[in-house]
C-alpha positions as CSV (number, residue, x, y, z in Angstrom):
1,M,-52.0,-19.0,-32.8
2,A,-50.8,-20.9,-29.8
3,H,-49.5,-19.0,-26.8
4,E,-46.1,-19.9,-25.5
5,Y,-45.9,-20.8,-21.8
6,V,-44.0,-18.1,-19.9
7,K,-42.0,-19.6,-17.1
8,W,-42.6,-17.9,-13.7
9,T,-39.1,-17.1,-12.3
10,P,-38.1,-16.3,-8.7
11,E,-37.5,-12.7,-9.8
12,D,-41.1,-12.6,-11.1
13,K,-42.4,-13.9,-7.7
14,A,-40.4,-11.3,-5.9
15,A,-41.7,-8.5,-8.2
16,M,-45.2,-9.7,-7.7
17,Q,-44.7,-9.7,-3.9
18,Q,-43.4,-6.1,-4.0
19,F,-46.4,-5.1,-6.1
20,A,-48.8,-6.8,-3.6
21,D,-47.1,-5.1,-0.7
22,R,-47.3,-1.7,-2.4
23,V,-51.0,-2.2,-3.4
24,A,-51.8,-3.3,0.2
25,L,-50.5,0.0,1.5
26,D,-52.6,2.0,-0.9
27,C,-55.8,-0.1,-1.3
28,D,-58.4,0.6,1.4
29,D,-60.2,-2.6,0.7
30,I,-57.1,-4.7,1.4
31,K,-56.2,-2.8,4.5
32,I,-59.7,-3.0,6.0
33,K,-60.0,-6.7,5.2
34,E,-56.7,-7.3,6.9
35,Q,-57.8,-5.4,10.0
36,I,-61.0,-7.5,10.1
37,R,-59.0,-10.7,9.7
38,R,-56.7,-9.8,12.6
39,T,-59.7,-8.7,14.8
40,L,-61.6,-12.0,14.2
41,L,-58.6,-14.2,14.7
42,N,-57.8,-12.5,18.0
43,N,-61.2,-13.1,19.4
44,R,-61.1,-16.5,21.1
45,F,-64.9,-16.5,21.7
46,I,-65.6,-16.1,18.0
47,L,-63.2,-18.9,17.2
48,H,-64.7,-21.2,19.8
49,A,-68.3,-20.4,18.6
50,L,-67.3,-21.4,15.0
51,H,-67.0,-24.9,16.5
52,N,-64.4,-26.4,14.1
53,T,-63.8,-29.6,16.0
54,E,-60.9,-30.6,13.8
55,L,-59.0,-27.5,14.5
56,E,-60.0,-27.5,18.2
57,S,-58.8,-31.1,18.6
58,N,-55.4,-30.3,17.0
59,E,-55.1,-27.2,19.2
60,A,-54.6,-25.3,15.9
61,D,-53.2,-21.8,15.7
62,P,-55.9,-19.1,15.3
63,D,-54.5,-18.4,11.8
64,E,-55.7,-21.8,10.7
65,Y,-59.3,-20.6,11.0
66,Y,-58.6,-18.1,8.2
67,M,-59.7,-19.6,4.8
68,S,-61.2,-22.5,6.7
69,N,-64.0,-20.9,8.7
70,I,-63.3,-17.2,8.2
71,L,-63.4,-16.0,4.6
72,P,-62.7,-12.5,3.2
73,F,-65.4,-13.1,0.5
74,Y,-68.9,-14.6,0.3
75,L,-68.1,-17.9,-1.4
76,I,-68.0,-21.4,0.1
77,K,-67.3,-24.7,-1.4
78,P,-70.5,-26.3,-2.7
79,T,-69.6,-29.7,-1.1
80,Q,-68.3,-29.9,2.5
81,T,-66.7,-33.1,3.8
82,S,-67.3,-32.1,7.4
83,V,-69.6,-29.9,9.3
84,K,-68.4,-26.3,9.1
85,N,-69.7,-22.9,10.1
86,F,-68.5,-19.7,8.4
87,I,-68.1,-16.0,8.8
88,C,-67.7,-14.4,5.4
89,Y,-67.1,-10.7,5.0
90,T,-67.0,-8.2,2.3
91,V,-66.0,-4.5,2.1
92,D,-67.6,-1.9,-0.1
93,Y,-67.7,1.8,-0.5
94,D,-71.3,2.6,-1.3
95,E,-71.1,6.3,-1.8
96,L,-68.8,9.2,-1.5
97,E,-69.8,11.9,1.0
98,R,-71.6,14.6,-0.8
99,Y,-69.9,17.6,0.7
100,N,-66.6,16.1,1.7
101,S,-64.4,14.6,-1.0
102,C,-62.0,13.2,1.6
103,M,-64.6,11.0,3.4
104,K,-66.2,7.7,2.2
105,L,-68.9,5.6,3.6
106,L,-67.5,2.1,4.3
107,T,-69.9,-0.8,4.4
108,I,-68.8,-4.1,5.9
109,T,-71.1,-7.0,5.4
110,F,-70.7,-10.2,7.5
111,V,-72.5,-13.3,6.3
112,I,-72.7,-16.0,9.0
113,L,-73.5,-19.4,7.7
114,C,-74.1,-22.3,10.1
115,E,-74.7,-25.8,9.1
116,Q,-78.0,-27.2,10.4
117,K,-76.3,-30.3,11.8
118,D,-74.4,-27.9,14.2
119,I,-77.0,-25.1,14.5
120,I,-77.3,-25.1,18.3
121,D,-74.3,-24.1,20.5
122,Q,-74.5,-26.8,23.2
123,E,-72.9,-24.7,25.9
124,T,-75.3,-21.8,25.6
125,M,-78.3,-23.5,23.8
126,V,-78.4,-20.4,21.5
127,P,-78.6,-20.9,17.7
128,R,-75.0,-20.7,16.5
129,H,-75.6,-18.1,13.8
130,D,-77.3,-15.8,16.5
131,L,-74.4,-16.4,18.9
132,L,-71.8,-15.5,16.3
133,A,-73.8,-12.4,15.3
134,A,-73.9,-11.3,18.9
135,L,-70.1,-11.8,19.2
136,L,-69.5,-9.8,16.0
137,Y,-71.9,-7.1,17.3
138,D,-70.0,-6.9,20.6
139,Q,-66.6,-6.8,18.8
140,F,-67.5,-4.1,16.2
141,N,-70.6,-2.1,17.0
142,W,-69.8,1.5,18.2
143,T,-66.1,0.7,18.5
144,Q,-63.2,2.3,16.8
145,C,-61.4,-1.0,16.1
146,L,-61.2,0.0,12.4
147,G,-60.4,3.7,12.9
148,T,-63.5,5.8,13.4
149,K,-66.7,4.5,15.1
150,I,-68.5,1.8,13.3
151,R,-72.2,1.0,13.7
152,L,-74.6,-1.8,12.9
153,V,-77.2,-0.7,10.3
154,E,-78.8,-4.0,9.4
155,D,-79.2,-7.4,11.0
156,K,-81.2,-10.0,9.0
157,E,-81.8,-13.7,9.4
158,S,-82.4,-16.0,6.4
159,V,-81.9,-19.5,5.1
160,V,-79.4,-20.0,2.3
161,D,-80.5,-23.5,1.4
162,T,-81.6,-26.6,3.2
163,D,-78.2,-27.0,5.0
164,Y,-77.3,-23.5,6.2
165,A,-79.0,-21.0,8.5
166,C,-77.7,-17.5,7.8
167,R,-77.5,-14.1,9.6
168,T,-76.3,-11.1,7.7
169,L,-74.9,-8.1,9.6
170,I,-74.1,-4.8,7.9
171,F,-71.9,-2.2,9.6
172,Q,-71.1,1.2,8.3
173,Q,-68.4,3.7,9.0
174,H,-67.2,7.0,7.7
175,V,-63.6,6.8,6.6
């Protein structure tokens, strides 16, 4: 049995936007990811260290780094046409607090991927993935930028493939 195509109407689009707005207010994952997005895009040092020469030369608005170099998930295109460095982030609730049903343990994972062709920051001579990790550490560790104090619990360096150096930072926070 063939399915009929259902035309998407302007009313459907408005209803979907209302749903998304309502869910965003109630969904902790969406709220935290939005706070992280705003925090990253407001940090000019992080944007500069990402070294997107195309956006820099066009004097792009910080919002243009979102979904280009800053991704709210850990997934990048398998083929890149230009050298890019990435900060990917995920949000998880690993466990509920044992004796407090109102509190959760929030885990935020940042995966920093830097292409080997652009691995050294020429201004500091520091490997770019280490520089970005230090900037994220400075921005988030022991701050209350997401509500209660957040702390770094893991910091690991790795190689994703032959093209990307990686550093993974894991922060936790009781919410």
